[in-house]
C-alpha positions in Angstrom: -111.8 75.2 66.3 -109.9 77.9 68.3 -106.6 79.2 67.0 -104.1 80.4 69.6 -100.8 82.0 68.7 -97.6 82.9 70.7 -96.0 86.3 70.3 -92.4 87.1 71.1 -92.3 89.3 74.2 -89.3 91.2 72.8 -89.9 91.9 69.1 -93.7 91.0 69.0 -93.2 88.5 66.1 -96.0 85.9 65.9 -94.7 82.3 66.1 -94.8 80.4 62.8 -93.1 77.1 61.8 -89.7 78.0 63.2 -88.6 75.9 66.1 -86.1 78.3 67.8 -88.6 79.6 70.4 -87.8 79.5 74.1 -89.4 80.5 77.3 -87.8 82.7 79.9 -89.0 82.4 83.5 -88.9 85.6 85.5 -89.1 85.3 89.3 -89.6 88.9 90.5 -88.1 89.9 93.8 -87.7 93.2 95.6 -83.9 92.8 95.4 -83.8 91.9 91.7 -85.2 89.4 89.3 -84.1 85.8 89.1 -84.2 84.6 85.5 -84.4 81.0 84.2 -84.2 79.6 80.6 -85.5 76.3 79.5 -88.1 73.8 80.5 -89.7 74.3 83.9 -93.0 72.9 85.3 -95.8 75.5 84.9 -96.5 75.3 88.6 -92.9 75.8 89.6 -92.2 78.4 92.4 -89.0 79.6 93.9 -89.3 80.8 97.5 -93.1 80.9 97.1 -92.8 83.3 94.1 -94.8 82.4 91.0 -92.8 83.2 87.8 -93.8 85.4 84.8 -93.3 83.4 81.6 -91.9 85.3 78.6 -91.9 83.7 75.1 -88.9 84.6 72.9 -88.4 83.8 69.2 -84.7 83.1 69.3 -81.3 83.8 70.7 -81.1 87.4 69.6 -84.4 88.3 71.3 -83.5 86.3 74.4 -80.2 88.2 74.8 -82.0 91.6 74.3 -84.7 90.7 76.7 -82.2 89.4 79.3 -80.2 92.6 78.9 -83.3 94.7 79.6 -84.3 92.7 82.6 -80.8 92.8 84.2 -80.2 96.5 83.2 -77.1 95.7 81.1 -76.9 99.2 79.7 -73.6 98.6 77.7 -75.4 95.7 75.8 -78.4 97.9 75.1 -76.3 100.8 73.9 -74.3 98.6 71.6 -77.5 97.2 70.0 -78.6 100.8 69.1 -75.6 101.3 66.8 
């Protein structure tokens, strides 16, 4: 039997029994990223662009990750305090 685990792409926590995990779909583009949250088909494309899928362990990590992706420096600076 093979064991596979999921690790949060923000805090690196390994998924356990908690059910608060979510996926963030990142569609990279030269003019900026398009970000989606929720359930998408694995083969989904937008404008011919295949997404990168990021696993996140909860709302806190989702907001931190989104802030980094979108360059929200004021959010990032507030989290350091």
